[in-house]
N, C-alpha and C positions, 0 to 999 in steps of 0.2 A: 364776040370776036375772039378768037384763039390766038395766043401769043406763043410762038416757039421758044424754047429754052435752049440754053447752051448745053453742051454735052455734060459739063460738070454739075448743072443744076437739075438735071433729069433724075427722077426718082422711080424706083420700081413701084408700080401701081397694082393694087388688088381691087377687085370689084367691090364697090361700097354698098351701102344699104339701100340706095336708090334702084329704081327698076331698070335704068338705062346704063349701058357699059360706057366708060370714060376712056379718054385718051391716056396716053402715058405721060402726059404733061404734068407739071407741078400742081395745077389746079384740080387734078383728079384726086388728091389727097382729102379734098373737103367736099362734103355733101350736105344738102339742106333738104328737109323733108317738104312736102307740098304744104304742110302746116304753116311753115314760115313764109312761103311765097304763093299768091293766089294762081300762078301759071301751072301749078302741080308739076312742074318740070324742074328736076334738081338743077340748081344753079350753083356754080363753083366760082368764085372770084379768081382773077389771075393777077399777078403782080406786073408792075411796069418793068420794061427792059432797061430802064435807066436807073433802077435802085441798086444799091450796092448789096453786098452779102448780108451785112449786119442788119440793114433795114428789112431785107427779104425774110430773115429768120424771125424778126419781130412780127412781121405780118403773118407768117406761118402760124405762130403761137397763138395770136389773136383769132385767126381764122378757125383754128381747131377748137379754141374754147367756145366760139359762137356755134360752130357745127355740133359739138357735144351737147352744149345746153339746148339747142334747138331740137336736135334728135331726141333727147330724154323727154322734153316736153310734149312733142307731137305724137311720136309713135312708140316711144320706148325701145326703138330698135338701135342697138349699139353698133357703131360704124367699126368694122373690123379692118384694120390696116396693118402694115408691117412698120409703121413708124416706131421711133425709139423714145418718143417723148410721152410720159405718163400722164393720165387724165386727172381731173379734178375729182377729189374724195366726195363721195356722195353724202347726202344729209343722213343724220342719224335715224335709225329705224324706230318703230314703236317698241316700248318695253315689253319684253316677253312675259308670259304667265309665271306665277311663282312655281318653283320646283317643289318636289316632294320633300317631306321632312326626313331628315337624316336619322340614322340609328342612334339610340341612346348611348352616350359615351360611358366609359368606366367610372366607377365611383371614386372620388378623389379622397385623398388622406384627410384625416380628421384635423381640423385647424386648431390653433392654440385658444385657450379659454379668453374670453373678453376681460378687459380690465376696466375699471372706473378711473378716469383721470382725476376727478376731483369728488371728495366725498359730498361736497355740497350739491352735487348734480342729482343725487338720489332723492326721489320724491317721498312723500309721507306714506306710512303703511295704510293700505286700503282697507275697507270694511270687510269683515269675514263673510264668505260666501254662504249660500244656503246649504243646509245639511243635505248629505247625499242619501241615496235610497239605502234601506236597511240591507245588510249583507246576509249571506246564507248562515243557517244555524250551524255553529261549531260543534265538535265532538263533545260528548258528556265528560265533565271533569271528574277528578277523584272525589270521593265523599269527604266532607269536611270533618273536622275533629268534634267529638261529643260536646254538646253544650252543657252549661250548668243546670242543676235541677231547678225545675220551676217552683214557684210558691205552692204551699200546701192549699188544697182547695177547701171549700167550706165543708162542715160536717153534713152527713147525709140525714135524711128524715129518720125519725125514731121508728124503730121496728115494732112489730107486734109483741106483745108480752107472751112469754113462753110458759110452759108448764113441765116444771122438772119432773113431776110425777110420771109423765108420759114419755120421758127420755129412756131409750133402749139401754139396757144395762147387761153385762155378762162378766162375771169374774169368779175365780176360785183359788184356793190354796189348800194343800193337803200334805200331811207329814207320814213318814213310814216309821212303824213301830216294831216291825218284824226283824228279829236278830239274825235270821239266816241270810245267806246271799241269794239275791234273785236268779232265776234261771237264764241262761244265755239265750239270746234271740227271741226273749218273750217280754212283754210289758212289765215294767217295774210298778208294783202295787204300793200306792201311798194311801194307807188304809184309814188314817185318822183325817177327817175332814175339818179344816180350820174355817174356811169360807167356801160357800158354794151357791153363789147368786143364780137364781133361775134353775138350779139343780142340774147343771150341764156336765158336771164332773161325776164320773162313774168310778167310785172307789174300789168296787168289786173287780173291775178289770184294768184299773189304773189308766183309763182313757178319758179325754176331754171330748164330748160330743157336742158340736156347734149346732145351735138352733137360731142364732142371730148372726147373720152374715156380716162381714166387715173386716177390718184390720185388727189383729190381736197381737199381743206380746206375750211370750212364754219364757219362763226362766226357772232354773232349778239351783239349789244349793244342798249338796250332799256331803256325807262324811265317808271317807275310805280308809282302810287300813294298809293298802298297798296300791299297786298300779290299778288304774281305772279308766276305762273308755266307755262312754255313753254316746248312743245315737238318739237324735230326735227324729221321729218318723210321722208321716202324714198319710192317711188313708181313709177308706169308707168301710163302715161295718166292722166285720171280724177279718178283713184282708190283712195280708202281709204288710201292706202299705209301702211307701217310698221313703228312702233316707232324705232327710233334709240337711242336717249338719251333724258332725261327730266331734266330740270333746274328749281329750285324753290328758292324764295326769300321771306322772310316774314318781313313786316314793317307796322306800324300803323300811320295813319294821317301825312304822310311825303312822299316826293319824294325821290326816289332812282334810281340808274342806275344798271341794271342787265346785266351781259354779260356771254357768253358761246361760245364754239367752239368745232369742231370735224374734223378728217380727214376721208374721205370716198372714196372708190373706185367706180367709176361710169362707167357705160356702156352707149352706145348710147340710147337716148330716155328714160333714167331714170331721175326722177324728185326729187327735194328736196325742202321742205318748213317748215315754222314754224306754229305751231297750239297751241292755248291756252287751258288750262283746265278750271274747274269751278272757280279757283282762277285767275281772269282776271282783271287786272287794268292797262293794257298797254295803253299808251297815246302818242300822238304826238303833241307837242307844239312847238311854236316858242321859240327858245333859249334852248329847251331840246328835242332834236331829238332822234328818234329810227331808227336804220339802221340794214340792213341785207346784208352781203357781202359774196363773195366766189371766189376762183381763182384755176386755174390748177397748180399742183405742177410738176407732171411727166406724160407726155402723154404716152399712152400705146404703147409699142413697136410693 
């Protein structure tokens, strides 16, 4: 049964969610789906003509609530109207999936060091940990200081008995008895032999001819009346030889003794002799002898 409304009670009606159009009466603002009523025909309740405006408003609110609840459960179709009354908020939806991780933030400032409030809170010192792995070999350090000498070792075994008679020997000593000065750049003759072991000094030529190789010491002591320079020379055979050393002494109108010596390594058939320069005042006088000597120190092994 349709109930006509007064002019001030009529509302502008828009087609609802149902399949049939409604009249422009107040009841057209409400619709129910076929899920709520077995007749499958949308049925909208109408108010009584004897209700006042206040009661009418309350019924409209309740009718809309029922319509909205029934429509959501049945077909999920939302009634679209031009009404000014808001609907009931829906139930909360299911929580969404977790969002992506945000970017790392900037490093914060370093905080203040922690403090111990009470000394008694500190525990006992723990046991030492296990030793770590050996590290890499470091650079070589500087050499240390020289240590103290060690103790003397025990004496060695006794050597074989030697034969002094079989030891190599070589020595000579000769004096000059000739009163005239020797010739320049020629060997000085020491004609009087004092010692000549193995006969290696030749007084005729004033030369020592080596037959036992090794280390020798040669020396001379001569008397001069004025300036004197003597060279000791070494060579082979009758050669001019090579100068080894030169000794000079300077004096005027007086006798003096000049001496000199040298250690030489000699080979077989090498010769040694003395030879004056232009400063030649060597003499041989009784009571003022001039001698030339030499001897073997170490034979060659």
